[in-house]
C-alpha positions in Angstrom: 29.3 -33.8 -16.6 30.5 -31.4 -13.4 34.1 -30.4 -14.0 36.9 -28.9 -10.8 38.4 -26.2 -12.7 36.4 -25.6 -15.6 33.3 -25.0 -17.2 32.1 -26.2 -20.3 31.7 -22.0 -21.3 34.8 -22.5 -21.2 35.1 -24.1 -24.3 32.6 -22.4 -26.4 33.4 -21.5 -30.3 33.5 -16.9 -30.5 30.5 -17.3 -32.0 28.2 -19.5 -30.7 27.4 -19.5 -27.1 27.0 -23.1 -25.0 29.4 -24.6 -28.0 31.3 -25.6 -25.3 28.4 -29.4 -24.6 30.2 -30.4 -28.1 34.2 -30.9 -26.9 34.2 -34.6 -25.6 34.6 -34.6 -21.6 37.5 -36.5 -21.7 39.6 -34.3 -23.2 38.2 -31.7 -19.9 38.6 -34.2 -17.6 42.7 -34.8 -18.4 43.0 -31.1 -18.2 41.1 -31.1 -14.9 44.0 -33.5 -14.0 46.8 -30.6 -16.1 44.9 -27.9 -13.7 45.5 -30.3 -10.2 48.8 -31.0 -10.8 49.9 -27.6 -12.0 48.4 -25.5 -9.0 47.9 -22.8 -10.8 44.8 -22.1 -13.6 44.8 -23.2 -16.4 44.0 -20.2 -19.7 41.5 -21.6 -22.6 42.1 -19.8 -25.6 40.3 -21.7 -27.9 38.5 -25.0 -27.4 34.9 -26.5 -29.5 35.6 -24.4 -33.2 32.5 -23.7 -35.4 33.4 -24.2 -39.6 33.9 -20.5 -39.4 35.6 -19.9 -36.1 38.3 -22.4 -37.1 38.0 -20.2 -40.8 38.9 -17.1 -39.7 41.4 -18.5 -36.6 43.3 -19.9 -39.1 42.6 -23.5 -38.2 43.5 -26.6 -40.6 40.1 -28.5 -42.6 40.4 -31.2 -40.4 41.2 -28.8 -37.0 40.3 -31.5 -34.7 39.0 -28.8 -32.5 35.8 -28.8 -35.2 35.6 -32.0 -32.9 35.7 -31.4 -29.6 39.0 -32.9 -29.3 41.6 -30.0 -29.2 41.9 -27.1 -26.7 44.2 -24.2 -27.3 45.8 -22.9 -23.9 47.0 -19.8 -23.5 50.5 -19.5 -22.2 52.0 -15.9 -20.8 55.9 -17.3 -20.9 59.3 -19.6 -22.1 58.8 -20.1 -17.8 54.7 -20.7 -17.6 55.3 -22.8 -20.8 58.6 -25.1 -20.0 56.2 -26.1 -16.4 52.6 -26.1 -18.3 54.5 -29.0 -20.4 56.5 -31.0 -18.5 52.5 -32.5 -17.2 50.5 -31.6 -20.0 53.7 -34.5 -21.3 51.9 -37.1 -18.5 49.2 -36.7 -20.0 48.9 -36.6 -24.0 50.4 -37.4 -26.6 49.9 -34.7 -29.7 51.0 -31.1 -28.5 51.6 -28.5 -30.3 54.0 -25.4 -28.9 53.4 -22.1 -30.3 55.4 -18.6 -29.2 51.8 -18.0 -27.0 50.0 -21.2 -27.0 49.9 -24.5 -26.5 47.1 -27.1 -28.2 46.5 -30.7 -27.6 45.0 -33.2 -28.5 43.0 -36.9 -28.4 41.7 -36.8 -32.3 42.7 -41.2 -32.5 42.5 -39.9 -36.3 45.2 -38.5 -36.8 48.9 -39.4 -36.3 50.2 -39.7 -32.1 53.1 -39.4 -29.6 53.5 -35.8 -31.9 54.8 -32.8 -30.6 55.0 -30.8 -33.1 56.3 -26.6 -33.5 54.2 -24.2 -34.6 
């Protein structure tokens, strides 16, 4: 599949080159729409994770990253976080907000319509 703004490699687990192919295409398509509306580059800090990479990242045992259903987006400051959140809430129903990143996922096995902070 071809995306306008992203490549699978951007979603690779740090320990396995090419593992970004394990991502669900739907979440990348949604991020493409967010990027189009945002009008600026979006930096992915974490996409697909292997069990080992998830442990190193401090991820939970049932992390949506393990299923290719979650992405962490790097943010530089509060303004960037605010601008992105305004757009992300139009597309995603599970959003986690950290100081340096925003987590979004499309994992239907988890509670929906949830926003939380780290």
